[in-house]
C-alpha positions as CSV (number, residue, x, y, z in Angstrom):
1,M,14.5,19.2,8.2
2,C,16.4,16.6,6.8
3,H,17.6,13.3,7.6
4,R,19.9,11.0,6.0
5,L,19.8,7.4,4.8
6,P,22.0,5.2,3.5
7,N,22.3,4.1,-0.2
8,R,22.8,0.7,-2.1
9,F,22.3,2.2,-6.0
10,V,24.4,5.6,-6.6
11,R,23.4,6.9,-9.9
12,K,26.1,7.6,-12.2
13,G,25.3,11.4,-12.9
14,P,23.9,14.1,-11.4
15,E,21.4,13.3,-8.8
16,M,18.0,13.9,-8.2
17,H,15.6,16.3,-5.9
18,V,12.3,14.9,-6.6
19,V,9.5,16.3,-4.7
20,V,7.0,13.8,-3.5
21,C,3.1,14.4,-2.2
22,T,0.4,13.0,-1.1
23,V,-2.6,14.9,0.7
24,V,-4.9,11.4,1.6
25,H,-2.2,9.2,2.1
26,H,-0.6,8.7,5.9
27,P,3.0,9.7,5.5
28,A,4.5,6.2,6.3
29,D,2.4,4.7,3.4
30,A,4.3,1.3,2.8
31,R,4.1,2.4,-1.0
32,I,5.2,5.8,-0.9
33,Y,7.4,6.0,1.8
34,F,8.8,2.5,2.2
35,R,9.1,1.5,-1.1
36,E,9.3,4.5,-3.9
37,I,11.1,7.0,-1.8
38,R,13.5,4.9,0.3
39,A,14.5,3.5,-3.5
40,L,15.2,7.3,-4.1
41,L,17.3,7.7,-1.3
42,D,18.6,4.4,-1.5
43,A,19.7,6.0,-4.8
44,G,21.5,9.0,-3.8
45,H,18.5,11.2,-4.8
46,Q,17.1,14.0,-2.5
47,V,13.7,14.0,-1.7
48,T,11.3,16.5,-0.7
49,Y,8.3,15.0,1.1
50,I,5.1,16.6,1.1
51,A,2.7,15.1,3.7
52,P,0.3,15.1,6.7
53,W,2.8,14.5,9.0
54,G,1.3,16.9,12.0
55,E,-2.2,15.3,11.8
56,P,-2.8,13.6,15.3
57,G,-1.5,10.7,16.0
58,A,1.2,11.1,13.5
59,P,5.0,10.5,14.5
60,D,8.1,12.8,13.9
61,P,9.1,11.7,10.1
62,G,12.6,11.4,11.4
63,A,11.7,8.3,13.1
64,Y,10.8,6.5,10.0
65,V,14.1,8.0,8.5
66,R,16.6,6.7,11.4
67,D,14.7,3.1,11.1
68,S,16.3,2.7,7.5
69,G,17.3,-1.3,7.7
70,R,20.4,-0.4,5.5
71,D,23.7,-1.2,5.8
72,S,25.4,0.8,3.6
73,D,26.7,4.0,2.6
74,S,24.4,7.0,1.7
75,N,24.0,10.4,0.5
76,G,20.6,10.3,0.2
77,E,18.3,13.4,2.1
78,L,14.8,13.4,2.8
79,K,12.8,17.1,3.9
80,A,9.7,16.4,5.2
81,V,7.0,19.3,4.5
82,V,4.2,19.4,6.9
83,I,0.5,19.8,4.9
84,P,-3.1,18.6,6.8
85,R,-5.1,15.4,5.6
86,A,-7.5,15.5,3.5
87,A,-10.1,13.0,5.0
88,G,-14.0,12.4,3.9
89,R,-15.1,15.3,3.2
90,N,-12.4,17.6,5.0
91,R,-10.9,18.5,1.4
92,L,-10.7,22.1,0.6
93,G,-8.5,22.8,3.4
94,P,-5.2,20.4,2.9
95,L,-5.7,20.9,-1.0
96,K,-5.2,24.9,-0.4
97,A,-2.0,23.8,1.6
98,A,-0.8,21.0,-0.8
99,R,-0.9,24.0,-3.6
100,A,0.9,26.2,-1.4
101,A,3.5,23.6,-0.7
102,M,4.1,22.1,-4.0
103,A,4.0,25.7,-5.3
104,A,7.4,26.5,-2.9
105,H,9.0,23.3,-3.9
106,A,8.4,22.4,-7.2
107,P,10.0,25.0,-9.2
108,G,13.4,24.1,-8.4
109,A,13.4,20.4,-8.6
110,D,13.5,18.0,-11.4
111,L,11.0,16.1,-10.5
112,L,7.2,16.2,-9.4
113,L,5.6,12.9,-8.3
114,V,2.0,13.1,-6.8
115,H,-0.2,10.1,-5.4
116,D,-3.7,11.6,-5.2
117,P,-6.2,12.2,-7.8
118,E,-7.5,15.5,-5.6
119,L,-3.8,16.8,-6.4
120,L,-4.4,17.3,-10.2
121,L,-6.6,20.0,-9.7
122,V,-4.0,21.9,-7.7
123,L,-0.8,21.2,-9.4
124,P,1.5,24.3,-10.1
125,P,1.2,25.8,-13.9
126,K,2.9,24.1,-15.9
127,D,6.0,26.3,-16.5
128,K,6.8,26.5,-13.2
129,R,6.7,22.7,-12.2
130,P,9.4,20.0,-14.1
131,P,8.2,16.6,-15.5
132,T,5.7,15.5,-13.5
133,V,4.3,12.1,-12.6
134,W,1.5,10.8,-11.0
135,D,1.3,7.2,-9.2
136,V,-2.3,6.0,-9.6
137,H,-2.6,3.7,-6.6
138,E,-6.0,2.1,-7.8
139,D,-9.2,2.2,-9.6
140,T,-10.1,5.5,-8.5
141,A,-13.9,5.9,-9.7
142,A,-14.2,2.4,-9.0
143,A,-13.6,3.1,-5.3
144,L,-15.5,5.6,-4.8
145,T,-18.6,3.4,-5.1
146,T,-17.3,2.3,-1.6
147,K,-17.2,5.5,0.3
148,A,-19.3,6.0,2.7
149,W,-18.7,9.9,3.3
150,L,-19.9,10.2,-0.3
151,P,-24.1,10.4,-0.7
152,P,-25.0,7.4,-2.8
153,W,-26.4,10.2,-5.3
154,M,-23.2,11.9,-5.8
155,R,-20.9,8.7,-6.2
156,P,-21.6,8.2,-10.2
157,V,-21.4,11.8,-10.8
158,A,-17.5,12.0,-8.7
159,A,-17.1,8.6,-10.8
160,G,-17.2,10.4,-14.0
161,G,-15.7,13.5,-12.9
162,V,-12.7,11.4,-11.9
163,I,-12.8,9.4,-15.3
164,S,-12.7,12.9,-17.1
165,A,-9.9,13.6,-14.9
166,E,-7.9,10.6,-15.8
167,R,-8.2,11.5,-19.3
168,L,-6.9,14.6,-19.2
169,A,-3.9,13.7,-16.7
170,E,-3.1,11.4,-19.6
171,S,-2.3,13.8,-22.0
172,R,-0.2,16.2,-19.6
173,L,1.5,14.0,-17.3
174,H,3.9,10.7,-17.0
175,L,1.9,8.0,-15.6
176,I,2.7,5.3,-13.3
177,L,0.4,2.4,-12.5
178,A,0.2,-0.1,-9.3
179,E,-1.2,-3.0,-11.5
180,H,-1.3,-3.9,-14.7
181,G,-5.0,-4.0,-15.4
182,Y,-5.2,0.0,-14.9
183,N,-3.6,0.4,-18.5
184,D,-7.0,-0.7,-19.5
185,R,-8.2,2.7,-18.1
186,F,-6.4,4.6,-20.6
187,R,-5.4,5.2,-24.2
188,G,-2.0,4.7,-24.3
189,T,0.6,2.1,-22.4
190,H,2.1,3.7,-19.1
191,P,4.8,1.6,-16.7
192,V,4.0,-0.5,-13.9
193,V,5.5,-0.3,-10.6
194,P,3.8,-3.2,-8.7
195,N,3.1,-3.3,-5.0
196,T,5.6,-6.0,-4.3
197,T,7.4,-6.4,-1.1
198,F,11.0,-6.8,0.3
199,V,11.5,-10.7,0.6
200,P,13.9,-12.1,3.3
201,D,16.4,-14.8,2.5
202,E,15.2,-16.4,5.4
203,A,11.5,-16.5,6.7
204,A,10.1,-17.4,10.1
205,P,9.0,-20.5,11.1
206,P,5.6,-20.7,12.9
207,S,6.0,-20.0,16.2
208,G,4.4,-18.1,19.2
209,E,1.2,-18.0,20.4
210,R,-1.4,-19.0,17.7
211,R,-3.0,-16.4,15.3
212,V,-3.9,-15.3,12.2
213,V,-3.1,-12.1,10.8
214,Y,-4.4,-9.0,8.5
215,V,-2.5,-6.2,7.8
216,G,-3.6,-3.0,5.9
217,H,-6.2,-0.4,5.6
218,I,-9.4,-2.0,7.5
219,S,-12.7,-1.3,6.2
220,P,-16.3,-2.9,4.9
221,D,-15.7,-4.0,2.0
222,R,-12.1,-5.3,2.7
223,G,-14.0,-8.2,5.4
224,S,-14.1,-6.2,8.5
225,A,-17.6,-7.5,9.7
226,E,-16.3,-11.1,8.0
227,M,-13.2,-10.9,10.3
228,V,-14.8,-10.1,13.6
229,K,-17.1,-13.1,12.7
230,L,-13.9,-15.3,12.2
231,G,-12.6,-13.8,15.4
232,K,-15.7,-15.1,17.4
233,L,-15.6,-18.6,15.6
234,L,-11.9,-19.0,16.3
235,K,-11.8,-17.8,20.1
236,P,-13.0,-20.7,21.6
237,H,-10.0,-23.1,19.8
238,G,-7.9,-20.6,21.2
239,I,-6.6,-19.1,17.8
240,A,-6.1,-15.0,17.9
241,V,-7.3,-13.0,14.7
242,E,-5.0,-9.9,14.8
243,L,-6.0,-6.7,12.4
244,V,-3.2,-4.5,11.7
245,G,-3.5,-1.5,9.9
246,P,-6.1,1.5,10.7
247,A,-9.9,1.4,10.5
248,D,-12.7,3.2,8.8
249,A,-15.9,4.1,11.0
250,A,-17.8,1.6,9.4
251,A,-14.9,-1.1,10.5
252,Q,-14.3,0.4,13.8
253,A,-18.3,0.1,14.7
254,H,-17.7,-3.8,13.8
255,I,-15.0,-4.3,15.8
256,A,-16.4,-2.3,18.6
257,A,-19.4,-4.7,18.5
258,G,-17.5,-7.6,18.2
259,G,-15.7,-7.0,21.8
260,D,-13.0,-9.1,22.2
261,A,-13.2,-11.5,18.8
262,V,-10.3,-9.4,17.5
263,R,-7.3,-7.9,18.4
264,A,-6.7,-4.3,16.6
265,R,-3.5,-3.0,16.7
266,G,-4.1,0.2,14.4
267,F,-1.9,1.8,12.0
268,V,1.6,0.4,12.5
269,P,4.7,1.5,10.4
270,N,4.9,-1.0,7.2
271,Q,8.5,-2.7,8.7
272,E,7.2,-3.6,11.8
273,A,3.7,-4.2,10.7
274,L,5.1,-6.9,8.3
275,A,7.4,-7.8,11.8
276,L,4.2,-8.8,13.4
277,T,3.2,-11.2,11.1
278,E,6.1,-13.5,11.4
279,G,5.3,-16.6,13.0
280,A,1.7,-16.6,12.5
281,L,-0.6,-19.5,11.2
282,A,-1.8,-17.5,7.8
283,G,-2.6,-14.3,6.4
284,L,-6.2,-13.1,5.5
285,S,-7.6,-11.5,2.3
286,L,-11.2,-11.4,2.6
287,L,-11.8,-8.5,0.4
288,H,-15.0,-8.1,-1.2
289,D,-16.2,-8.8,-4.9
290,E,-15.5,-5.2,-5.2
291,E,-15.0,-3.5,-8.6
292,N,-11.7,-1.7,-7.5
293,F,-10.5,-4.7,-6.1
294,R,-11.2,-7.1,-9.4
295,H,-8.3,-6.1,-11.6
296,S,-5.5,-5.6,-8.2
297,M,-3.3,-7.8,-6.3
298,P,-3.4,-6.9,-2.9
299,T,-0.3,-6.2,-1.5
300,K,-0.9,-7.9,1.9
301,V,-0.8,-10.9,-0.4
302,H,2.6,-10.6,-1.7
303,E,3.7,-9.3,2.0
304,Y,2.7,-12.4,3.6
305,M,4.1,-14.9,1.0
306,A,7.6,-13.0,1.4
307,R,7.2,-13.8,5.8
308,A,6.4,-17.6,4.5
309,L,3.1,-17.1,5.9
310,P,-0.3,-19.5,4.1
311,V,-2.7,-17.1,2.3
312,I,-6.7,-17.6,3.1
313,T,-7.9,-15.0,0.2
314,T,-11.7,-14.6,-1.5
315,P,-11.9,-15.8,-5.1
316,L,-11.0,-12.2,-7.1
317,P,-9.0,-13.3,-9.6
318,L,-4.9,-11.7,-9.0
319,P,-4.7,-13.1,-5.5
320,A,-6.7,-16.5,-5.8
321,G,-4.6,-17.2,-9.1
322,L,-1.1,-16.4,-7.1
323,V,-2.2,-18.7,-4.5
324,D,-3.6,-21.2,-6.4
325,D,-0.5,-21.0,-8.9
326,A,2.1,-21.3,-5.8
327,G,-0.1,-23.9,-3.8
328,C,0.1,-21.7,-0.3
329,G,-2.8,-21.2,0.6
330,F,-6.9,-21.5,0.3
331,T,-9.6,-19.3,-1.6
332,V,-12.8,-19.7,0.0
333,P,-15.9,-17.9,-1.1
334,F,-17.3,-14.1,-0.6
335,G,-19.5,-13.9,2.4
336,A,-20.9,-15.9,5.1
337,G,-19.7,-18.9,3.4
338,G,-16.4,-17.6,3.1
339,V,-15.8,-17.0,6.9
340,E,-16.5,-21.0,7.6
341,A,-14.4,-22.0,4.9
342,A,-11.6,-19.4,6.5
343,R,-12.1,-21.2,9.9
344,D,-12.2,-24.6,8.5
345,A,-8.8,-24.1,6.8
346,I,-7.6,-22.0,10.2
347,L,-8.1,-25.0,12.1
348,K,-6.9,-27.2,9.3
349,L,-3.2,-25.2,9.6
350,D,-3.5,-25.6,13.6
351,G,-4.1,-28.9,13.6
352,D,-1.2,-30.2,10.7
353,K,2.1,-28.4,11.7
354,D,3.9,-30.1,8.5
355,L,0.8,-28.6,6.2
356,R,1.8,-25.2,7.6
357,L,5.1,-25.6,6.8
358,R,5.0,-26.4,3.5
359,L,2.5,-24.0,2.4
360,G,4.8,-21.4,4.4
361,D,7.8,-22.6,2.2
362,R,5.9,-22.9,-1.2
363,A,4.8,-19.2,-0.4
364,H,8.5,-17.6,0.8
365,A,9.9,-19.7,-2.4
366,A,7.6,-18.0,-5.2
367,A,7.9,-14.5,-3.3
368,K,12.1,-14.9,-3.6
369,A,11.4,-16.3,-7.1
370,S,9.8,-13.0,-8.1
371,D,12.6,-10.7,-7.0
372,G,10.0,-8.9,-5.3
373,W,10.8,-5.3,-4.7
374,R,14.4,-5.5,-5.2
375,R,13.9,-5.5,-8.9
376,D,10.8,-3.2,-9.1
377,S,12.6,-0.5,-7.5
378,A,15.1,-0.5,-10.0
379,A,13.2,0.1,-12.8
380,F,11.1,2.6,-10.6
381,V,13.9,4.6,-10.0
382,T,15.3,4.5,-13.5
383,Q,12.1,5.1,-15.2
384,L,12.0,8.7,-12.9
385,Q,15.4,9.1,-14.0
386,E,14.6,9.6,-17.5
387,W,11.5,11.6,-17.3
388,A,13.5,14.1,-15.4
389,D,16.3,13.9,-17.7
390,T,13.9,15.1,-20.4
391,R,13.3,18.5,-18.7
392,G,13.9,21.4,-21.0
């Protein structure tokens, strides 16, 4: 199935055909679909997107393509290829499907872009695939320490395997990193495509229901228990805690046990999720002090700031530094003390409209000054073009 999207950055020269594959992420993942694929389509390139479109609850890919949000001419084209999703211990079958799909579609393409470390195990042979790029989304080895589906004894073993795979991949593939700090894990230095976002020229002021929002994957290490506790503390004050994003099993248990303490909307496509944040009192980022987060900037922080929301974050170095530099929010401690501090900050914002507007304006100004994804998307497309041009 092919769908057309408008185009702003048309390549001078032959268009590329890029095969993009994920077996782990939702097909409408913000980084993969709403940023990178859309940037390629906007540049007039052709994309074959191998993803788990057919999993229960996943909508028709055409729904995302038609809702492009662009207003200019295009010849970019998207073809969706359906595979099952790898989740928890259900990996073997989806990986076999991903291997077959890449083997079918990659040989005739100009570039293969993969998004999961698992896919490194099932790439087509080197002589049957184009230049291949691995987009490194996270510190995978560190992230394994928080995966409940892995037995504790297996986590260090799996982490060691990931580190070995990363070193091997570096010698055979091109790498793109989501964070500058990820370069420390590799021998060489690789291009960074950060998880920035589109910044509206004008941001919505506080409006509507009194609420705070969280956008992103919901899990214990991302503060699911703390946000439920926060919802209980704010409910008597008439302030809602709204969670927008998919929740893992442990987070679902936290939410269920909290009763009506929070409103969980589940997965919402990125554009709609960001629209839901507008007008809120603040955006939440109550991530734990985990190794995987210490060198990362949560995408949600960029997204809150772009929508003129004050940010409430735990003291992880990158988000806390950004919020402090911009003067656009509050840094609260990890754990139970952070929940109470977050409550106090929210009540302060609720009771002082001028403070809420002032912090929101600072957040939006800092996001706008960075130029967000408008700048980073151009660098991303240019880098892929350079690698594709090396074929042969």
